[in-house]
C-alpha positions in Angstrom: 0.0 0.0 0.0 3.0 2.4 -0.3 1.7 5.8 -1.5 -1.8 4.4 -1.4 -4.9 6.1 0.0 -7.7 4.8 2.1 -10.9 6.3 3.5 -10.7 7.4 7.1 -14.0 8.7 8.5 -15.2 9.2 4.9 -12.2 11.2 3.7 -9.4 9.8 1.5 -6.1 9.9 3.4 -2.6 8.9 2.2 -1.2 6.1 4.4 2.1 8.0 4.7 0.2 10.9 6.3 -1.3 8.8 9.2 0.6 8.8 12.5 1.3 5.4 14.1 -1.5 5.9 16.7 -3.9 6.6 13.9 -2.8 3.5 12.0 -3.4 1.3 15.0 -7.0 2.5 15.2 -7.9 1.6 11.6 -10.8 -0.8 11.5 -12.0 -2.9 8.6 -15.7 -2.8 7.5 -16.3 -6.1 9.4 -14.9 -4.6 12.6 -11.5 -6.3 12.5 -8.1 -4.7 12.3 -6.8 -3.4 9.0 -3.2 -4.0 10.0 -1.2 -7.0 9.0 2.1 -5.7 10.4 3.9 -2.5 11.1 7.5 -1.5 11.6 8.8 -0.2 14.9 8.1 3.4 13.7 4.4 2.5 12.9 4.9 2.4 9.1 3.7 -0.5 7.1 5.9 -3.4 6.0 6.1 -2.9 2.2 9.1 -5.0 1.2 8.3 -8.5 2.4 10.7 -10.1 0.0 13.6 -8.2 1.5 12.5 -9.2 5.1 12.4 -12.9 4.1 15.8 -12.6 2.3 17.5 -10.9 5.2 16.0 -13.2 7.8 16.8 -16.5 6.0 20.3 -15.1 5.4 20.7 -14.5 9.2 19.5 -18.0 10.0 22.0 -19.5 7.4 24.9 -17.4 8.9 24.1 -17.9 12.5 22.5 -21.3 12.9 22.0 -23.5 9.9 24.1 -23.1 6.7 21.7 -25.4 4.8 18.6 -23.2 5.6 16.8 -22.5 2.3 16.2 -19.1 0.7 12.8 -18.0 1.7 10.5 -15.9 -0.4 6.9 -14.6 0.2 5.6 -17.2 -2.2 6.9 -20.0 0.0 5.0 -18.6 3.0 1.8 -18.3 1.0 2.2 -21.9 -0.3 2.9 -23.3 3.2 -0.1 -21.5 4.6 -2.3 -22.7 1.8 -1.2 -26.4 2.2 -1.5 -26.3 6.0 -5.0 -24.8 5.7 -6.0 -27.4 3.2 -4.7 -30.2 5.4 -6.7 -28.9 8.3 -9.8 -28.6 6.3 -9.5 -32.1 4.9 -8.7 -33.7 8.3 -11.7 -31.8 9.8 -14.0 -33.1 7.1 -12.8 -36.7 7.5 -13.2 -36.6 11.3 -16.7 -35.2 11.3 -19.3 -37.9 12.1 -21.8 -38.7 9.4 -25.3 -37.7 9.9 
């Protein structure tokens, strides 16, 4: 959402113009939070691929040299597979009516 705008109290506001406290109060139409993640300064994470690259590099350097390169796609794939596995196992455990 870098450079993007969103409606706040019916007025379009640029994300970059919101202060951290204002960002934390953003609410989705269903009442949930609009935030996925924020940096320490309250700004949005916008470069997920660089976060994954740096983190997997640190793990390789500090703990496990064989740790794979991690990209956002891998996270999405892992989440999707685990969700599917839980859905399938929940369906197979449900008693038949």
